[in-house]
C-alpha positions as CSV (number, residue, x, y, z in Angstrom):
1,X,99.1,113.4,97.3
2,X,101.2,115.4,95.3
3,X,103.7,112.1,95.2
4,X,100.2,110.2,95.0
5,X,101.7,107.4,97.6
6,X,98.1,107.9,99.4
7,X,96.7,104.3,101.7
8,X,92.9,104.1,101.6
9,X,93.0,105.2,105.2
10,X,95.1,108.3,104.2
11,X,92.1,108.9,101.5
12,X,89.5,108.8,104.1
13,X,91.0,110.9,106.3
14,X,90.9,113.1,103.6
15,X,87.8,113.4,102.5
16,X,86.7,113.7,106.0
17,X,88.7,116.6,106.5
18,X,87.1,118.0,102.9
19,X,83.7,117.4,104.1
20,X,84.6,119.1,107.5
21,X,85.5,121.8,105.7
22,X,82.7,122.4,103.4
23,X,79.7,121.9,105.1
24,X,79.8,118.0,105.4
25,X,79.1,118.4,101.6
26,X,81.7,116.4,98.5
27,X,80.8,118.2,96.1
28,X,84.0,119.1,94.4
29,X,86.3,116.5,96.2
30,X,87.8,114.8,93.2
31,X,88.9,117.7,91.5
32,X,90.3,119.1,94.8
33,X,91.7,115.4,94.7
34,X,93.3,116.2,91.3
35,X,94.3,119.5,91.9
36,X,96.6,118.0,94.5
37,X,98.7,115.9,92.4
38,X,101.6,118.1,90.1
39,X,101.1,118.5,86.5
40,X,104.2,116.7,86.0
41,X,102.9,113.9,88.0
42,X,99.9,113.5,85.9
43,X,102.2,113.6,82.7
44,X,104.2,111.0,84.1
45,X,101.3,108.8,84.8
46,X,100.0,109.5,81.1
47,X,103.3,108.3,79.5
48,X,103.9,105.6,81.4
49,X,100.2,103.9,80.9
50,X,100.0,104.8,77.1
51,X,103.9,102.8,77.3
52,X,101.8,99.9,78.7
53,X,98.9,99.5,76.0
54,X,99.1,96.6,74.1
55,X,97.3,94.4,71.2
56,X,97.5,90.8,72.3
57,X,95.0,88.1,71.4
58,X,93.5,86.5,74.4
59,X,92.0,82.7,74.0
60,X,88.3,82.6,75.8
61,X,88.7,80.9,79.0
62,X,86.0,79.9,81.8
63,X,87.0,80.0,85.3
64,X,85.6,79.2,88.4
65,X,84.8,81.6,90.9
66,X,84.6,81.8,94.7
67,X,81.0,80.3,94.8
68,X,81.9,77.4,92.6
69,X,80.5,78.8,89.5
70,X,82.2,79.3,85.8
71,X,82.5,82.7,84.4
72,X,83.1,83.1,81.0
73,X,85.8,85.3,79.3
74,X,83.2,85.4,76.2
75,X,80.5,87.2,78.5
76,X,82.8,90.2,78.4
77,X,81.7,91.4,75.2
78,X,80.0,94.7,76.1
79,X,82.7,95.5,79.3
80,X,85.9,96.7,79.6
81,X,87.2,93.7,82.2
82,X,90.6,94.3,84.6
83,X,92.0,91.0,85.5
84,X,95.0,91.1,88.4
85,X,97.0,87.3,88.5
86,X,98.4,87.0,91.9
87,X,99.1,84.1,94.4
88,X,98.7,84.1,98.3
89,X,102.8,83.6,98.3
90,X,103.4,86.6,96.2
91,X,104.2,89.6,98.7
92,X,104.0,92.1,96.2
93,X,100.7,90.7,94.8
94,X,99.4,91.0,98.5
95,X,100.8,94.5,99.1
96,X,98.9,95.7,95.9
97,X,95.4,94.8,97.3
98,X,94.5,98.0,98.9
99,X,95.2,99.3,95.9
100,X,93.1,97.2,93.7
101,X,90.4,97.6,96.2
102,X,90.3,101.6,95.8
103,X,90.2,100.3,92.3
104,X,87.0,97.9,93.1
105,X,85.7,101.0,95.1
106,X,85.6,103.6,92.3
107,X,84.2,101.0,89.6
108,X,81.2,99.7,91.9
109,X,78.3,101.4,90.0
110,X,79.5,101.4,86.6
111,X,78.5,98.0,84.8
112,X,80.8,99.1,81.5
113,X,84.0,97.9,84.4
114,X,84.7,94.4,85.5
115,X,87.7,93.8,87.9
116,X,88.5,90.3,88.6
117,X,91.2,88.6,90.7
118,X,92.8,85.5,89.6
119,X,95.2,83.2,92.0
120,X,97.2,81.5,90.0
121,X,100.6,79.3,89.9
122,X,99.5,78.0,93.3
123,X,99.8,74.9,95.2
124,X,97.8,72.3,97.3
125,X,94.2,73.9,97.9
126,X,94.5,76.9,96.4
127,X,90.9,77.8,96.3
128,X,90.9,77.4,100.3
129,X,94.3,79.6,100.2
130,X,92.7,82.1,98.2
131,X,89.0,82.8,99.5
132,X,90.0,82.5,102.7
133,X,93.1,85.1,102.9
134,X,90.6,87.6,101.1
135,X,87.8,86.7,103.5
136,X,90.0,87.2,106.6
137,X,91.4,90.4,105.4
138,X,88.4,92.0,104.3
139,X,89.0,92.9,100.8
140,X,85.9,93.0,98.7
141,X,86.7,91.2,95.5
142,X,85.2,89.3,92.1
143,X,87.5,86.3,92.9
144,X,88.7,83.5,90.3
145,X,90.6,80.7,90.3
146,X,93.4,80.2,87.0
147,X,92.6,76.6,85.7
148,X,94.9,73.5,86.2
149,X,97.0,72.5,82.9
150,X,97.9,68.8,81.9
151,X,100.9,68.9,83.5
152,X,99.0,69.8,87.0
153,X,100.2,73.3,87.5
154,X,97.6,75.9,88.3
155,X,98.3,78.2,85.5
156,X,96.8,77.5,82.5
157,X,95.2,81.0,81.5
158,X,97.9,83.0,82.9
159,X,100.5,80.8,80.7
160,X,98.8,81.2,77.6
161,X,99.6,84.7,77.8
162,X,103.6,84.5,79.4
163,X,104.6,84.4,75.5
164,X,103.2,87.8,75.2
165,X,104.9,89.5,78.1
166,X,107.7,87.7,77.8
167,X,107.9,87.4,81.8
168,X,105.9,85.0,83.8
169,X,106.3,87.4,86.9
170,X,103.3,88.4,89.0
171,X,101.7,90.8,89.9
172,X,100.4,90.8,86.9
173,X,97.4,93.4,85.4
174,X,95.9,93.1,82.3
175,X,92.8,94.9,80.6
176,X,90.6,93.2,77.7
177,X,88.4,94.9,75.6
178,X,86.5,93.6,72.8
179,X,88.0,89.9,73.6
180,X,91.6,91.6,73.2
181,X,94.3,92.4,75.6
182,X,94.8,96.1,75.3
183,X,97.1,96.8,78.6
184,X,99.6,95.1,80.5
185,X,101.7,95.9,83.5
186,X,103.8,94.0,85.7
187,X,104.9,94.8,89.5
188,X,104.0,97.2,92.3
189,X,105.3,100.2,93.3
190,X,104.4,100.4,96.6
191,X,101.5,103.5,96.5
192,X,98.0,102.2,96.7
193,X,96.6,105.3,95.0
194,X,99.2,105.7,92.3
195,X,98.1,102.1,91.2
196,X,94.1,102.8,91.6
197,X,95.0,105.7,89.2
198,X,97.2,103.6,87.0
199,X,94.5,101.3,86.1
200,X,91.7,103.7,86.0
201,X,93.6,106.0,83.9
202,X,94.1,103.1,81.0
203,X,90.4,101.8,81.8
204,X,89.4,105.6,81.2
205,X,91.3,105.6,77.7
206,X,89.9,102.5,76.6
207,X,86.6,103.5,77.1
208,X,86.9,106.7,75.2
209,X,87.9,104.6,72.2
210,X,85.5,104.8,69.5
């Protein structure tokens, strides 16, 4: 934890140990986790998050989810929404899934925060590829399928944002607030807990804005 390099299994074990030492209770557990991380590491994380804060326009879109229903970005007016652009062929994207699951679990009961995994830049039956992979691996994600452009590429929404990123690489995490892209980060550090902490810190900063 001092290096912020925990996997979901390690976090589960740590919570189990904490419960055993506190008569089965979890009171104070989050503060306990926070205290394990050095202040220098927290400062480093905050600097990284602030450096990735942006202000890009978002072209409204509607994308199909795993149930075949359309999800419209205009309906997110009262939420802070995290988008993760990924593909089944992208190994760093897949390796980041445990960290994204930690994030999903953290905000599962918070109606102010939405989290969507957008499959993009895939070929063939991209819907089945995305849905089958996530289902088989046991992840509990809100899946969206990027739309197909006029030339047949499945990257319409992602491509609309590429000029702002100045990069077409994935994985790409984006956070939207009030119809504006306010946070953007590329790649994966290799630590599930660090990814969760990075994105949740950005979310909480945006929540605190008046």
